N, C-alpha and C positions, 0 to 999 in steps of 0.2 A: 556650291555654297550650301544649297538646300540638303544635299546628301550628307554633308558634314554635320549639319544641325540635326538631321534625323539620326545619324549614327551616335551623336552625342546624347540625344534624348534616350535612345535605346540603351546605351551604356549606363546612363543615370538610372533608368528603370531597373536594369539588372543589378546595379549596386544597391538600390533601395530594397529589392527583393532579397538579396543576400543578407543585408543588414537585418531585415525582419526575421528571416530564417534563423540567423545567429541569435537574436534576442529570444526567439521562441525556444530554441534549443537550450539556452542558458536558463530560462525560467523553468522549463521542463526538468532540467537537471536539478535545479534548486528544490523544486517540489518533491522530486524523487528522493533526494538526500534527506529532506525534512521527514518524509514518510518513513524512510528506512531507519532514521535515528529514533523516531517515535516507536516504530515497530520493535527495534532492538531493546528498547527500554521497557515497553509495555508487556511484551510476551513473558520475559522472566518474572516481572512483578506479578502478573496474573497467575502464572504457574505456581509461584510461591504462595500466593493467597489461596489458591485451590488446594495445594498440599496441606496448608495449615488448617483449612476448614475441614477437609476430609480426615485429617488426623484427629481433630477434636470430636468429630462424629464417631470415629472408631474407638477412641480412648475413653470417652465419658459414657459409661453404661447407665448412669443415673440421669442423663439428660432427658428432659421432658419433651413431649411431642411438639409443643409449640416452638421450642428452641431448635429442634431438629428440622422442622419445616422451614424456619427462617434461614438456617444454614444451607439447606438444599436449594432454596430460592436464590441465595447469594451465589452458590456454585453454578446454578443455571445461568444467571446473569453474566458471570465471568466467562463461561463457556461460549455464550452468545457473542460476547465482545471479541473473544479469540477467533470465532468463526468469521466475524466481520473483518477483522484484521487480516485473516488468512485470505479471504476473498479479494480484499484490496491488493494484497501482495500478488496474488495470482493475476489480477488485472494488469498490474504494473509489469510483471514478467512477460505476460502475453503481448503487451504493447511494445516491449523492448526487444523482443526476440522473434525470429522467424519460425520458432518451434512452439507449438502449443503444448504446454505441459500435460494437459488432460489426455490428449490424443497421441502424444509422442511422435507426431509426424510434422513434416515441414508445412508451414502455412502457404497458401497460394499468394503470390505477390500481387 
């Protein structure tokens, strides 16, 4: 009788562990999908903004130094945001794969 109860308790613990792992995996996937959706929207938007700002710098020879400085600061801000997104994507890819993109070799298990 006691062995059956212990077996039942172990089985319950295994089921609970499996449920927690499944919930964790689902949440992890939800966060990943949210990030990828954001990434796929933000990158083209930021690249478009950068292109427009650079075009205005190149096209307007009459632009004053204050305006040029403002645009260059905006470009810098956009590039920093793209760098942050890129680093976050790299982190996600690194955690999802057994290959580390920077090094091109298999990670140690």
